[in-house]
C-alpha positions in Angstrom: 26.5 -6.0 12.0 24.8 -6.0 8.6 24.0 -9.4 7.2 25.5 -10.1 3.6 23.5 -10.9 0.8 24.7 -12.7 -2.6 23.0 -11.9 -6.2 24.0 -14.0 -8.8 23.6 -13.3 -12.5 23.7 -9.1 -11.6 24.5 -8.5 -15.7 21.2 -10.4 -16.8 17.7 -8.3 -16.4 16.3 -9.6 -13.3 19.6 -9.9 -11.7 20.2 -6.2 -12.6 16.7 -4.8 -11.1 17.3 -7.3 -7.5 20.8 -5.5 -7.1 19.4 -2.1 -7.5 16.5 -2.4 -5.6 18.0 -4.2 -3.0 21.2 -2.0 -2.5 18.9 0.4 -2.0 15.8 -1.2 0.0 18.0 -3.3 2.2 21.4 -1.0 2.4 20.5 -0.6 6.1 20.5 -4.3 6.9 22.4 -5.9 3.9 25.8 -5.5 2.3 25.0 -6.2 -1.0 27.2 -8.4 -3.8 26.9 -9.7 -7.0 28.6 -11.9 -9.6 28.8 -11.2 -13.7 30.5 -13.3 -15.8 31.0 -11.6 -19.3 28.7 -8.8 -19.4 30.7 -6.3 -16.9 28.0 -3.8 -14.8 28.0 -1.4 -12.2 25.4 -0.9 -9.8 25.8 1.9 -6.8 26.0 0.0 -3.7 26.7 -3.5 -4.8 29.9 -4.7 -4.9 30.5 -7.1 -8.2 32.9 -9.7 -8.6 33.6 -11.4 -12.1 33.5 -15.1 -11.5 32.4 -18.6 -13.8 30.0 -20.1 -11.4 30.5 -22.9 -13.7 34.3 -23.7 -12.1 33.9 -24.7 -8.4 37.4 -23.2 -7.7 36.0 -20.0 -8.2 32.7 -20.2 -6.7 34.6 -21.7 -3.4 37.0 -18.6 -3.5 34.0 -16.0 -4.0 32.2 -17.8 -0.9 35.2 -18.0 1.3 36.0 -14.0 0.6 32.2 -12.6 1.0 30.4 -15.7 3.0 27.1 -14.3 2.2 24.3 -15.0 4.6 21.5 -15.3 1.6 22.4 -15.9 -1.9 19.6 -15.4 -4.3 20.8 -17.2 -7.6 19.4 -15.7 -11.0 22.2 -17.0 -13.0 21.5 -19.5 -15.9 22.0 -20.3 -19.7 18.9 -18.7 -21.0 19.3 -19.3 -24.6 17.1 -21.6 -25.1 17.8 -23.3 -28.1 21.8 -23.1 -27.2 21.1 -25.3 -24.0 19.4 -27.6 -26.6 22.7 -27.9 -28.8 25.1 -28.0 -25.9 23.3 -30.5 -23.1 26.8 -29.6 -21.5 27.4 -26.5 -21.2 23.8 -25.5 -19.8 24.3 -28.7 -17.4 27.4 -26.5 -16.1 26.2 -22.8 -16.3 22.8 -23.8 -14.8 23.0 -27.3 -12.5 26.6 -27.0 -11.1 26.6 -23.5 -10.4 23.3 -24.4 -8.1 25.3 -27.2 -6.7 28.3 -25.4 -5.7 26.0 -22.9 -3.6 24.2 -25.3 -2.4 26.8 -27.2 -0.6 28.1 -23.3 0.8 24.5 -23.1 2.0 24.1 -26.4 3.5 27.1 -26.4 5.0 26.6 -23.2 6.6 23.1 -23.1 7.5 22.3 -20.9 5.3 19.1 -19.5 2.8 19.4 -20.2 -0.8 16.6 -18.1 -3.0 16.4 -20.1 -6.9 15.0 -18.0 -9.5 13.4 -21.1 -11.6 10.9 -20.7 -14.3 7.6 -21.8 -15.9 8.8 -23.9 -18.4 9.6 -26.5 -15.9 5.5 -27.5 -16.9 5.0 -29.1 -19.9 2.8 -26.5 -21.6 0.2 -28.1 -23.0 -3.3 -27.2 -20.8 -1.9 -24.4 -18.8 -3.0 -23.2 -15.3 -0.4 -25.1 -13.7 -0.3 -25.2 -9.8 2.9 -26.4 -8.1 1.5 -29.7 -6.9 1.2 -30.7 -11.0 3.8 -32.5 -11.7 6.6 -31.1 -14.0 7.5 -32.3 -17.5 9.8 -30.1 -19.2 9.8 -29.9 -22.5 13.5 -28.8 -23.5 16.7 -28.6 -22.3 16.8 -25.6 -20.7 13.9 -26.4 -18.2 15.5 -29.9 -17.7 18.3 -28.1 -16.3 16.4 -25.6 -14.3 14.4 -28.8 -12.9 17.5 -30.2 -11.9 18.8 -27.3 -10.5 15.6 -27.3 -8.3 16.0 -30.7 -7.1 19.4 -29.6 -5.9 17.8 -26.5 -3.9 14.6 -28.3 -2.5 16.9 -30.7 -0.3 17.6 -27.5 2.0 14.8 -27.1 4.1 14.7 -23.5 4.1 15.1 -22.8 0.5 12.7 -20.7 -1.6 11.9 -21.6 -5.2 10.1 -19.2 -7.5 8.6 -20.5 -11.1 9.0 -17.1 -12.9 7.9 -15.9 -16.5 8.6 -12.1 -16.5 9.4 -9.4 -18.6 11.0 -5.9 -18.4 13.7 -3.9 -19.8 17.1 -5.5 -19.9 20.6 -3.4 -18.6 21.4 -1.3 -21.6 23.6 -3.7 -24.1 22.8 -6.9 -22.2 20.1 -8.6 -24.6 16.9 -8.1 -26.1 13.3 -9.4 -23.9 9.8 -9.5 -25.2 8.9 -6.3 -24.3 11.7 -4.5 -25.9 11.6 -6.7 -28.9 7.5 -5.2 -29.5 8.8 -1.3 -28.3 11.7 -1.4 -30.1 10.3 -2.7 -33.9 7.4 -0.2 -33.7 9.1 2.7 -32.8 10.7 2.3 -35.8 7.6 1.6 -37.5 9.0 -2.4 -38.6 6.6 -5.1 -39.0 6.8 -7.7 -36.4 5.3 -11.0 -35.9 2.9 -12.2 -32.7 2.4 -15.6 -31.8 -1.3 -16.2 -31.2 -1.0 -19.0 -30.3 1.8 -18.9 -27.1 -0.5 -18.2 -24.0 1.2 -17.2 -20.7 1.2 -15.1 -17.2 4.7 -13.1 -16.4 5.2 -11.0 -14.1 6.6 -7.2 -14.4 10.5 -7.4 -13.5 9.8 -4.6 -11.0 7.7 -6.6 -8.4 10.4 -9.2 -8.1 12.8 -7.1 -5.6 9.7 -6.9 -3.6 8.7 -10.4 -3.5 12.3 -11.8 -2.6 12.7 -9.0 0.1 9.2 -10.3 1.5 10.8 -13.9 1.2 14.0 -13.1 3.2 12.4 -10.6 5.8 10.0 -13.4 6.7 12.1 -16.6 6.3 9.9 -17.9 3.2 10.4 -21.2 2.2 9.0 -23.5 -0.7 8.1 -23.4 -4.1 6.1 -20.6 -5.4 4.6 -19.8 -8.8 4.9 -16.3 -9.4 3.0 -14.8 -12.3 0.2 -12.2 -13.1 -3.6 -13.0 -12.9 -5.0 -13.6 -15.9 -2.9 -14.7 -19.1 -2.6 -13.0 -22.7 -0.9 -14.4 -25.8 1.9 -12.8 -27.3 0.7 -11.4 -30.0 -1.6 -9.4 -27.7 0.8 -8.3 -25.2 2.6 -6.5 -28.5 -1.3 -5.2 -29.0 -1.0 -3.6 -25.6 2.2 -2.4 -25.7 1.5 -0.7 -29.2 -2.1 1.1 -27.9 -0.2 2.7 -25.3 2.5 4.3 -27.0 0.3 5.0 -29.8 2.4 3.1 -32.3 0.4 1.2 -35.7 -0.9 -2.2 -33.6 -1.5 -3.4 -37.3 2.7 -3.7 -37.5 2.0 -6.9 -35.4 1.6 -10.1 -37.5 -0.7 -12.6 -36.5 1.2 -15.8 -36.7 1.8 -18.9 -34.7 4.7 -20.5 -33.1 4.5 -23.4 -35.4 5.5 -20.8 -38.2 9.2 -20.8 -36.9 11.6 -23.1 -37.2 13.4 -23.2 -33.3 16.3 -26.1 -32.5 14.4 -26.3 -28.7 10.8 -27.0 -28.7 8.9 -24.3 -27.3 5.6 -25.1 -25.2 2.4 -23.0 -25.9 0.5 -22.7 -22.8 2.5 -22.4 -19.6 0.3 -19.7 -17.2 0.5 -21.0 -13.8 -2.1 -20.6 -10.8 -0.9 -18.2 -8.5 -3.5 -18.9 -5.6 -0.5 -19.9 -3.2 2.0 -17.1 -3.4 -1.2 -15.2 -2.9 -2.0 -16.9 0.1 1.6 -16.3 1.3 3.1 -13.1 0.3 1.3 -10.0 0.9 2.4 -8.4 -2.4 -0.6 -7.4 -4.4 -0.5 -9.1 -7.7 -1.7 -7.5 -10.7 -3.6 -8.8 -14.1 -1.3 -8.9 -16.7 -2.5 -5.4 -18.5 -2.1 -3.4 -15.7 1.8 -4.8 -15.5 2.0 -4.3 -19.0 0.4 -0.4 -18.2 2.3 0.0 -15.4 6.1 -0.8 -17.1 5.2 1.1 -19.9 3.9 4.2 -18.0 7.2 4.3 -16.2 9.3 4.2 -19.5 7.2 6.8 -20.6 7.9 8.9 -17.7 11.7 8.3 -18.1 12.0 9.4 -21.8 9.5 12.4 -21.5 11.4 15.4 -22.7 14.4 13.4 -23.1 16.7 14.7 -25.5 17.7 11.8 -28.4 15.2 9.4 -26.3 14.2 7.5 -29.1 17.6 6.2 -30.0 19.0 6.0 -26.3 16.2 4.8 -24.4 17.2 2.1 -22.7 20.0 4.4 -21.4 17.6 6.8 -20.1 15.5 4.3 -18.3 17.9 2.7 -16.4 19.4 5.9 -15.1 
């Protein structure tokens, strides 16, 4: 009998990518289930449930019906400014949901994999390792750290601190990569922060890393990112150069030029040596990861009619 894998937040970029990949790659060993709240998606090989994870009763009903062996918890309130405005909502969606899932895993000796964030670090000096003391600079990150602490009670839990880039499901938000690509495609001028430095990993890398975590029963806290680092401005330039867009459309700016409700850290680069020593995944440098995603998008849209207008739909076919 197959084991059961539950992925929360499959309407988001990471959850959607994981569900699509793991439904295919693990189909001989796992039955894959997913949850969404508002944005319905359809994923072949994944049974999808609409659940408000902030409601204990709904979560408990879902878990009683599915009885998952492994839970990958991607869902969270990721609107940083909304988290700053509404602490109660942030805690309900991000923290309470985690406590309900943790309670089930603790009671039934099941594995919980939690997707956290590089934002739990202070974000001033960069090159943070897992042994550095977390010091969140906004409420979104505080909520994620609270959830981490709940998960860490489970001795075999796996916590991945990530910053990811990629392409979201059609009709479900805009990522940084999409922001650059879409605006450059239309010839629009856009800002690029020169002072915000990070080392995100391509979304396409996460399914393999998480599969390995499942197969090898890896536990603990790990930074997951690319080798090296890049500014958001330079990331935009890499995308512009790959697709032959006008890089002068990206205007150098600094984050202080813009007003945000929540503080934004400027350097959340992470040391990924611990992950390199534990996972067999071959971590690549950030520019290689950007080019890989750009190449995949280019291959998908090449020769497609109306690809410029429907490039997200074409990418996820």
